[in-house]
C-alpha positions as CSV (number, residue, x, y, z in Angstrom):
1,M,20.0,11.2,-9.2
2,P,17.2,9.1,-10.9
3,I,13.6,10.3,-11.0
4,R,11.4,8.3,-8.6
5,L,7.7,7.9,-8.5
6,N,6.4,7.5,-5.0
7,P,2.8,7.1,-3.9
8,Y,1.4,10.0,-1.9
9,L,-1.8,9.0,-0.1
10,N,-4.4,11.5,1.2
11,F,-6.6,10.7,4.2
12,R,-9.3,12.5,6.2
13,D,-8.2,12.6,9.9
14,N,-6.5,9.2,10.1
15,A,-3.2,9.6,8.2
16,R,-1.2,9.0,11.4
17,E,-3.0,5.7,12.0
18,A,-2.7,4.6,8.3
19,M,1.0,5.5,8.0
20,T,1.7,3.7,11.3
21,F,-0.1,0.7,10.0
22,Y,2.0,0.7,6.8
23,Q,5.1,1.0,9.0
24,E,4.0,-2.1,10.8
25,V,3.5,-3.9,7.5
26,F,6.6,-2.9,5.7
27,G,9.0,-1.8,8.5
28,G,11.3,1.1,8.1
29,D,11.5,4.7,9.4
30,L,8.4,6.9,9.7
31,A,8.7,10.7,10.0
32,I,5.5,12.7,10.7
33,T,5.1,16.4,10.7
34,T,1.8,18.0,11.7
35,F,0.2,21.2,10.6
36,G,0.8,22.6,14.0
37,D,4.6,21.7,13.8
38,M,4.8,23.9,10.7
39,E,2.4,26.6,12.0
40,A,0.5,25.9,8.8
41,S,-3.0,25.2,10.3
42,Q,-5.8,27.6,9.4
43,N,-8.0,26.0,12.0
44,P,-6.6,25.2,15.5
45,D,-8.7,22.0,15.6
46,E,-6.5,20.7,12.8
47,D,-3.1,21.4,14.4
48,N,-2.5,17.7,15.2
49,L,-3.4,16.5,11.7
50,V,-0.6,15.1,9.6
51,M,0.8,17.7,7.1
52,H,3.4,15.2,5.7
53,A,4.4,11.7,6.6
54,L,7.3,9.9,5.0
55,L,7.9,6.1,5.3
56,V,11.1,4.7,3.9
57,T,11.5,0.9,4.2
58,P,14.5,-1.3,4.4
59,S,13.5,-2.9,1.0
60,G,13.5,0.5,-0.7
61,L,9.8,1.4,-0.7
62,T,8.8,5.0,-0.1
63,V,5.3,5.9,0.9
64,M,4.1,9.4,1.7
65,G,0.8,10.7,3.0
66,S,-1.1,13.4,4.7
67,D,-4.5,14.4,6.1
68,S,-6.6,16.7,4.0
69,P,-7.9,19.6,6.0
70,Q,-11.6,20.4,5.9
71,R,-10.9,23.3,3.6
72,I,-9.5,21.0,0.9
73,D,-11.9,18.8,-1.2
74,Y,-11.5,15.2,-0.3
75,R,-13.1,12.4,-2.3
76,P,-11.8,8.9,-1.8
77,G,-11.8,7.0,-5.0
78,N,-10.8,3.9,-6.8
79,T,-8.6,5.5,-9.5
80,F,-5.3,4.1,-8.2
81,S,-3.7,1.0,-6.7
82,L,-0.4,0.4,-5.1
83,S,1.5,-2.6,-6.5
84,L,3.9,-4.7,-4.6
85,S,5.9,-7.2,-6.7
86,G,9.1,-9.3,-6.4
87,D,10.3,-12.8,-5.8
88,D,10.5,-12.7,-1.9
89,A,7.5,-15.0,-1.5
90,D,7.5,-15.0,2.3
91,E,7.8,-11.3,2.7
92,L,5.1,-10.5,0.0
93,Q,2.8,-13.1,1.5
94,R,3.2,-11.6,4.9
95,C,2.4,-8.1,3.5
96,W,-0.6,-9.5,1.7
97,L,-2.0,-11.1,4.9
98,Q,-1.5,-7.8,6.9
99,L,-2.9,-5.5,4.2
100,S,-6.0,-7.7,3.6
101,E,-6.8,-8.2,7.3
102,G,-9.8,-6.0,8.1
103,G,-10.1,-5.0,4.5
104,T,-11.7,-6.5,1.4
105,V,-10.1,-9.1,-0.9
106,T,-11.1,-8.4,-4.5
107,I,-9.0,-11.1,-6.1
108,P,-7.6,-13.8,-3.8
109,L,-3.8,-14.3,-3.8
110,D,-3.6,-17.3,-6.2
111,V,-2.1,-18.4,-9.4
112,A,-2.5,-15.9,-12.2
113,P,-2.7,-16.6,-16.0
114,W,0.9,-15.4,-16.3
115,G,2.2,-18.0,-13.8
116,D,2.9,-15.7,-10.8
117,A,0.9,-15.6,-7.6
118,F,-1.3,-12.5,-7.8
119,G,-4.0,-10.9,-5.6
120,M,-5.8,-7.6,-5.1
121,C,-7.3,-6.2,-1.9
122,M,-8.5,-2.9,-0.4
123,D,-7.1,-2.3,3.0
124,K,-9.0,-1.1,6.0
125,F,-8.2,2.5,5.0
126,G,-9.7,2.2,1.5
127,V,-6.4,1.9,-0.3
128,S,-6.2,-0.6,-3.1
129,W,-3.2,-3.0,-3.3
130,M,-2.0,-5.5,-5.9
131,V,0.5,-8.1,-4.8
132,N,2.5,-10.1,-7.4
133,I,4.9,-12.9,-6.3
134,E,7.1,-13.7,-9.3
135,G,7.5,-17.3,-10.2
136,R,5.4,-18.6,-7.3
137,G,2.4,-19.8,-9.2
138,T,1.6,-23.5,-9.7
139,R,-0.2,-24.9,-12.7
140,S,-3.9,-25.2,-12.3
141,P,-5.2,-28.8,-12.7
142,N,-7.4,-27.3,-15.6
143,A,-4.4,-25.7,-17.4
144,S,-3.2,-27.0,-20.8
145,P,-0.2,-29.3,-20.6
146,D,3.1,-27.5,-20.8
147,P,5.1,-28.8,-23.8
148,D,8.3,-28.2,-21.9
149,D,7.2,-30.8,-19.3
150,N,7.9,-33.7,-21.7
């Protein structure tokens, strides 16, 4: 079995909402286990918090997440981004539109210097996303002429 790297997202009290949102964006099967389900809560008020959520999508994405209980230090940060890339322009553009809705677009989805369409946004849960649509860029009117166009 190959080694896989999967994003594991931490939230404070809204992991179920966030993971359900990602399921709406990407499709797939979402499994959620609470602290109460596993009898792992140290505070009865946190029984319904998400201890582990696993989303597996039809296109092969795996996203995991959980709520951080009050006893665990939680500091949202900007030290990571999740990157979606591929050549399915319609699907990636749909994901971009949903992820950026209610969030903040930091780089609009547009032609990048490397010729693909690229954009960056932070979704409404504070998670940073990069979307790269391979081969979907068009040349800017200000770009140097391409010698292959002759």
